[in-house]
C-alpha positions in Angstrom: 1.8 -17.0 -34.0 1.3 -13.4 -32.6 -1.0 -14.3 -29.8 1.5 -16.7 -28.7 4.9 -14.6 -28.8 6.9 -14.0 -25.6 7.3 -10.4 -24.9 10.5 -9.6 -22.5 11.6 -7.0 -20.6 14.7 -6.7 -18.3 15.7 -3.6 -16.1 18.5 -3.3 -13.5 19.7 -0.9 -10.8 23.4 -0.6 -9.0 22.3 -0.5 -5.0 25.1 1.1 -2.5 24.1 -1.8 -0.2 24.8 -5.0 0.6 23.2 -7.8 -1.6 21.2 -9.5 1.8 19.5 -6.1 2.2 18.4 -5.9 -1.6 16.6 -9.2 -1.3 15.5 -9.1 2.2 13.4 -6.3 0.8 11.9 -7.7 -2.3 11.5 -11.7 -0.3 9.0 -9.4 1.7 6.0 -8.7 -0.2 3.4 -8.1 2.5 5.3 -4.6 2.8 5.5 -3.7 -0.7 2.6 -1.1 -0.3 4.8 0.8 1.9 7.7 0.8 0.0 6.7 0.3 -3.3 4.7 3.2 -4.9 2.5 1.3 -7.5 1.8 -1.6 -4.9 -1.6 -0.8 -3.2 -2.2 -3.9 -1.4 -0.7 -7.4 -1.0 -2.6 -10.2 0.7 -0.3 -13.4 1.8 -2.7 -16.1 0.9 -0.2 -19.3 1.5 3.6 -19.1 2.3 5.8 -22.6 3.7 9.0 -20.6 3.4 9.7 -21.7 0.3 6.8 -20.8 -1.7 4.4 -18.2 -1.4 1.1 -17.4 -3.1 0.0 -13.4 -3.1 -3.5 -11.9 -4.1 -1.8 -8.2 -5.3 -3.8 -5.0 -6.2 -1.2 -2.2 -8.1 -1.8 0.5 -10.3 -0.8 0.3 -13.7 -1.0 3.1 -16.4 -3.3 5.1 -13.8 -5.7 2.3 -13.3 -6.0 -0.6 -10.2 -5.7 -3.7 -11.1 -5.6 -7.2 -9.6 -4.0 -10.6 -9.7 -2.8 -13.7 -8.2 0.7 -14.8 -8.1 2.7 -17.6 -7.0 6.7 -17.0 -5.8 9.2 -19.3 -5.1 12.1 -17.6 -2.9 15.9 -18.9 -3.4 17.8 -17.0 -0.6 20.9 -18.4 -1.1 21.2 -17.5 -4.7 19.4 -14.4 -3.8 16.8 -15.0 -6.4 12.6 -15.2 -6.6 10.7 -16.3 -9.5 7.5 -15.2 -9.9 4.5 -16.5 -12.1 0.9 -14.6 -12.1 -1.8 -17.5 -11.9 -4.6 -15.4 -12.6 -3.4 -12.3 -14.8 -5.3 -9.0 -15.3 -6.5 -8.5 -18.8 -4.9 -7.9 -21.6 -2.7 -10.2 -20.2 -2.3 -13.6 -21.5 0.5 -14.4 -19.0 3.4 -12.9 -16.8 6.1 -14.8 -15.3 9.8 -13.4 -14.0 12.6 -13.4 -12.0 14.0 -11.0 -9.3 18.2 -11.4 -8.9 20.4 -9.7 -6.5 24.1 -10.0 -7.6 26.7 -9.4 -5.0 29.2 -6.7 -6.3 31.0 -6.5 -3.1 30.4 -6.3 0.6 28.7 -3.1 0.3 27.5 -2.8 -3.3 24.5 -4.8 -4.9 23.0 -5.3 -8.8 19.4 -5.6 -8.6 17.7 -7.3 -11.9 14.1 -7.5 -12.7 13.1 -9.7 -15.9 9.4 -9.7 -16.8 8.0 -12.4 -19.8 4.5 -12.0 -21.1 2.1 -12.6 -23.4 -1.0 -10.6 -24.1 -4.1 -12.1 -25.3 -4.9 -11.9 -28.8 -1.3 -10.3 -29.7 -2.9 -6.8 -30.3 0.0 -4.1 -30.8 -2.0 -1.6 -28.8 -2.3 -4.2 -25.9 1.3 -5.2 -26.1 2.3 -1.5 -26.1 -0.1 -1.0 -22.8 1.6 -3.6 -20.9 5.4 -2.9 -22.0 4.6 0.7 -20.7 3.1 -0.3 -17.6 5.6 -3.0 -16.8 8.6 -0.6 -17.6 7.3 3.0 -16.1 6.3 0.2 -12.5 9.6 -1.7 -12.7 11.8 1.6 -12.9 9.9 3.1 -10.0 10.0 0.1 -8.0 13.9 -0.6 -8.4 14.3 3.1 -7.7 12.6 2.9 -4.3 14.1 -0.4 -3.6 17.4 1.4 -3.9 16.7 4.6 -2.1 15.4 2.5 0.7 18.2 -0.5 1.0 20.8 2.5 1.0 19.1 3.7 4.0 18.2 0.3 5.6 20.4 1.3 8.5 18.1 3.8 9.3 14.9 2.3 8.0 13.3 1.0 11.5 13.7 5.2 12.7 11.8 6.3 9.5 9.3 3.9 9.4 6.3 4.4 12.1 3.4 1.6 12.6 0.9 2.1 15.3 -2.6 1.4 16.1 -5.8 3.0 18.2 -8.8 0.9 19.2 -12.2 1.3 20.5 -14.6 -1.2 21.9 -18.4 -0.8 20.8 -21.5 -2.4 22.1 -23.0 -2.6 18.6 -23.4 -4.7 15.8 -20.3 -5.1 13.4 -22.7 -4.8 10.3 -23.4 -0.9 11.5 -19.7 0.1 12.2 -18.7 -1.2 9.0 -21.3 0.7 7.4 -20.1 3.7 8.8 -16.7 3.1 7.8 -17.6 2.1 4.0 -19.5 4.9 3.2 -16.8 7.4 3.2 -18.6 9.8 1.2 -20.5 10.7 4.4 -17.7 11.7 6.0 -17.2 15.4 5.6 -20.8 15.9 7.1 -19.7 14.4 10.5 -16.2 14.9 10.4 -14.8 18.6 11.1 -11.5 17.9 9.7 -12.5 16.9 6.2 -13.5 19.9 4.2 -13.7 18.2 0.9 -14.1 14.5 -0.4 -14.7 13.2 -4.1 -14.7 9.5 -4.3 -15.6 6.9 -7.3 -16.2 3.2 -7.0 -16.4 1.7 -10.6 -15.8 -1.6 -9.4 -17.6 -2.7 -5.9 -15.5 -2.4 -3.3 -12.8 -0.3 -4.8 -12.7 2.9 -4.0 -10.4 5.7 -5.1 -10.9 9.4 -3.4 -9.3 12.6 -3.1 -9.7 14.7 0.4 -9.0 17.7 1.4 -8.1 17.9 5.2 -7.8 20.9 7.7 -4.8 20.2 10.6 -5.3 22.1 14.2 -2.9 24.7 13.0 -5.6 25.7 10.5 -3.5 24.7 7.3 -4.7 22.3 4.6 -3.7 19.6 2.9 -4.8 17.2 -0.3 -4.3 13.7 -0.3 -5.4 10.9 -2.5 -6.2 7.2 -1.9 -7.1 4.1 -3.0 -9.1 1.8 -0.7 -9.7 -2.1 -1.0 -13.0 -3.1 0.7 -13.1 -6.5 2.5 -17.1 -6.4 3.7 -17.4 -10.2 4.6 -14.1 -10.1 6.7 -14.8 -6.1 8.4 -11.8 -4.9 6.9 -10.9 -1.7 4.4 -7.4 -1.5 3.4 -5.9 1.8 1.9 -3.1 3.6 0.6 -2.4 7.1 -0.2 -0.9 7.6 -3.5 -0.6 11.8 -2.9 0.5 12.2 0.7 0.8 15.2 3.1 3.6 16.8 3.9 6.3 15.2 6.5 4.7 11.8 4.8 6.9 10.0 2.1 4.3 6.6 2.0 1.5 5.8 3.8 -1.1 3.0 4.4 -3.9 1.3 6.9 -6.5 -0.4 7.6 -9.7 -0.5 9.4 -10.8 -3.4 10.6 -14.2 -4.2 12.5 -14.0 -7.2 14.9 -16.8 -8.8 16.5 -17.2 -11.0 20.0 -20.0 -12.1 22.1 -20.3 -8.5 23.7 -19.6 -6.3 20.6 -17.0 -5.4 18.6 -13.4 -3.8 18.6 -12.5 -0.8 15.9 -9.2 -1.0 15.0 -7.2 1.4 13.3 -3.6 0.7 11.5 -1.1 3.2 10.2 1.9 2.2 8.7 4.1 5.5 7.3 7.5 6.2 6.2 8.6 9.7 7.1 10.0 12.3 4.7 13.1 13.3 6.3 13.7 16.2 4.4 10.4 17.8 5.2 11.2 17.8 9.1 12.5 21.4 9.8 10.2 23.0 6.9 7.1 21.8 8.3 8.0 21.3 12.4 10.7 24.2 12.5 14.6 24.7 12.1 15.0 22.6 15.9 12.7 19.6 14.8 14.5 16.0 14.7 13.1 12.8 13.6 12.0 11.8 17.2 10.1 15.2 17.1 8.5 14.2 13.6 7.6 11.1 14.5 5.7 12.3 17.8 4.0 14.6 15.5 2.7 12.4 13.4 1.6 9.7 16.3 -0.3 12.8 17.6 -1.9 14.2 14.0 -2.8 10.8 12.5 -3.8 9.5 15.9 -6.5 12.1 16.5 -7.6 11.7 13.2 -8.2 8.4 13.3 -10.1 8.4 16.8 -12.3 10.5 15.8 -13.6 8.5 12.5 -13.3 5.3 15.4 -15.4 7.7 17.5 -18.4 8.2 15.4 -18.3 4.9 13.9 -19.2 3.4 17.6 -21.6 6.1 17.6 -23.1 5.5 14.4 -23.7 1.7 15.4 -25.2 2.6 18.9 -27.6 5.0 17.8 -29.1 2.8 14.9 -29.5 0.1 17.6 -31.5 2.6 20.3 -33.8 3.9 17.2 -34.8 -0.1 16.3 
């Protein structure tokens, strides 16, 4: 029965890092959007230490797809099994296993195996899934290898921070401004162009040109996943500006009895090889961290300020 045929893919990579380091990276799924290029967002729905349930968004053959998975973590054997309980079409089922094998004190083998079936067993759908699985897995394993081999310096390369603003207005109006990103070029001077699509409600893909204080223009592309009932918008840049290897973030609107707190979170992996090119031959990693904190903080604060004004002005007109 072709519809029931199980297809298997197996990919491996040798990592010049301890097995425990590699296992630590694959076990920390909520950080995958920052570390793994295909992964856009991960919501950890349940976790008891050994078993977890995840809602995941990722790109596959250029399209954003989403599913829910259950994972079982076995740190002693350095093994993680997973099963997609709500796989995205054309999949009928998807299961798999991550394993990490120690090859010495500072060397390990990372293996990712997938087993999948496709609804109807159509050849073109099988080819589509196999192509997406092969492409994403190779990208993931290469990213994990590079991160594991820089594990001792990863804390210096990762920059996380947040900016906040108090607004005495309704959360709905603040969220409305953050959600209607197509209006941003009209009110944000640093945004010179923005094109976006929303083929599925709450899933936005955009390309944006921004101008830095020194007059340079950078083009970035992003995917945003919107949660209106929770007052959250999460995003991942799929094409980043210089100095940035990866960039994820979140806009949050937290209401209370006196108004709302607006929060802009940023998580960045620095691209170390860009530092002297962008900031000059005497620049170092610490200076690059300060530079990005200032630049990204300035732009997100500008958005928060305008969101607050939008809410206050709308209330005044009522």
